[in-house]
C-alpha positions as CSV (number, residue, x, y, z in Angstrom):
1,M,131.9,84.4,-21.3
2,G,129.7,83.7,-24.3
3,R,129.5,87.3,-25.3
4,A,133.3,87.6,-24.9
5,L,133.9,84.6,-27.1
6,K,131.6,86.1,-29.8
7,E,133.2,89.5,-29.6
8,F,136.8,88.1,-30.0
9,A,135.6,86.0,-32.9
10,W,138.5,83.6,-32.5
11,P,138.3,80.4,-34.7
12,R,136.5,77.8,-32.5
13,V,139.4,75.4,-33.0
14,S,141.8,77.8,-31.4
15,Y,140.6,77.5,-27.8
16,M,139.1,75.0,-25.4
17,V,136.1,75.4,-23.2
18,S,135.1,73.3,-20.3
19,T,132.1,73.3,-18.0
20,K,131.4,71.5,-14.8
21,F,128.0,70.2,-13.5
22,F,126.6,69.4,-10.1
23,F,125.2,72.3,-8.0
24,G,122.9,73.6,-10.7
25,I,121.5,77.1,-11.1
26,N,117.7,76.3,-11.4
27,E,115.3,75.5,-8.6
28,G,113.1,72.4,-8.7
29,P,113.3,68.6,-8.8
30,N,116.3,67.1,-10.5
31,Q,117.9,70.5,-11.0
32,Q,120.6,70.6,-8.3
33,Q,123.2,68.3,-6.8
34,T,122.4,65.4,-9.0
35,F,123.7,63.6,-12.1
36,S,120.4,62.3,-13.2
37,R,119.9,62.1,-17.0
38,K,117.3,64.9,-16.9
39,Y,119.7,67.2,-15.0
40,L,122.7,66.5,-17.2
41,H,120.8,67.1,-20.5
42,N,119.4,70.3,-19.1
43,A,122.8,71.4,-17.8
44,I,124.6,70.9,-21.1
45,D,121.9,72.7,-23.0
46,G,122.0,75.6,-20.5
47,S,125.8,75.8,-20.7
48,L,125.8,75.8,-24.4
49,A,123.2,78.6,-24.5
50,R,125.1,80.8,-22.0
51,L,128.4,80.2,-23.8
52,Q,126.7,80.7,-27.2
53,L,128.5,77.6,-28.5
54,D,127.5,74.5,-30.4
55,Y,129.7,72.2,-28.2
56,V,132.2,72.3,-25.3
57,D,135.5,70.5,-25.3
58,L,135.3,69.1,-21.8
59,V,132.5,68.4,-19.3
60,F,133.2,67.5,-15.7
61,C,130.9,65.7,-13.3
62,H,131.8,67.6,-10.1
63,R,131.7,65.6,-6.9
64,P,130.1,62.1,-6.7
65,D,126.4,61.8,-6.6
66,P,125.3,59.2,-4.1
67,H,121.7,59.3,-5.1
68,T,122.0,58.6,-8.8
69,P,123.3,55.3,-10.1
70,I,126.7,55.7,-11.8
71,E,125.2,53.7,-14.7
72,E,122.6,56.5,-15.4
73,T,125.4,59.2,-15.2
74,V,127.6,57.2,-17.6
75,W,124.8,56.6,-20.1
76,A,123.8,60.3,-20.0
77,M,127.3,61.6,-20.4
78,S,128.0,59.2,-23.3
79,D,124.8,60.4,-24.9
80,I,125.8,64.0,-24.6
81,I,129.1,63.2,-26.4
82,A,127.3,61.2,-29.1
83,R,125.0,64.1,-29.8
84,G,128.0,66.3,-30.3
85,K,127.4,68.6,-27.4
86,A,130.8,67.8,-25.8
87,L,133.9,66.1,-27.0
88,Y,135.1,64.5,-23.7
89,W,133.8,64.0,-20.2
90,G,135.4,63.3,-16.9
91,T,135.1,63.7,-13.2
92,S,136.1,66.0,-10.5
93,K,136.7,64.9,-6.9
94,W,135.6,61.3,-7.5
95,S,137.3,58.5,-5.7
96,A,139.5,56.0,-7.7
97,D,136.8,53.4,-7.1
98,E,134.0,55.6,-8.5
99,I,136.1,56.5,-11.6
100,S,137.0,52.8,-12.1
101,T,133.3,51.8,-11.9
102,A,132.3,54.5,-14.4
103,Y,135.0,53.4,-16.8
104,D,134.1,49.8,-16.5
105,I,130.4,50.5,-17.1
106,A,131.3,52.5,-20.2
107,D,133.7,49.9,-21.4
108,R,131.2,47.1,-20.9
109,H,128.5,48.9,-22.9
110,H,130.8,50.5,-25.5
111,L,130.0,54.0,-24.3
112,H,132.2,57.1,-24.1
113,K,134.4,56.7,-21.1
114,P,135.5,59.3,-18.6
115,V,138.9,60.4,-19.8
116,M,140.0,63.0,-17.2
117,E,139.8,63.7,-13.5
118,Q,140.1,67.1,-11.8
119,P,141.2,66.3,-8.3
120,E,141.7,68.7,-5.5
121,Y,145.5,69.0,-5.2
122,N,147.4,71.5,-3.2
123,L,149.8,71.7,-0.2
124,L,147.0,70.6,2.2
125,H,145.4,68.0,-0.1
126,R,147.9,65.8,-1.7
127,K,147.2,62.2,-0.6
128,R,144.6,61.3,-3.3
129,V,146.8,62.3,-6.2
130,E,150.1,61.1,-4.8
131,N,149.0,57.9,-3.2
132,I,145.7,56.7,-4.5
133,Y,145.5,57.8,-8.1
134,K,149.0,56.8,-9.0
């Protein structure tokens, strides 16, 4: 994708790029299925290198991480935005309570808040969007 974006040479403001973190592509401690600070900083740097970009528009934390405190994830994501590596962050497949907790932590500490959710939504999976997130 990075090579294609370079080849087309579109103005960076003319398109949006998102990336999603959780499963990881490297072996080793804190490299897969986590939202630890170490993983998130390595993940954004890896995405930017592969995409050959200075920043991405959107970053999603895919699936909740029961082993990393939400506080650590919120601080790390806010730091990524503060460093200019991403413009916005959000969640994917998080529960309403987890999203609310992340938002409250960010609000309490004046950090960048999660501003989007990418839920599973299709004919077979509608309840969360239609009944819980409303």
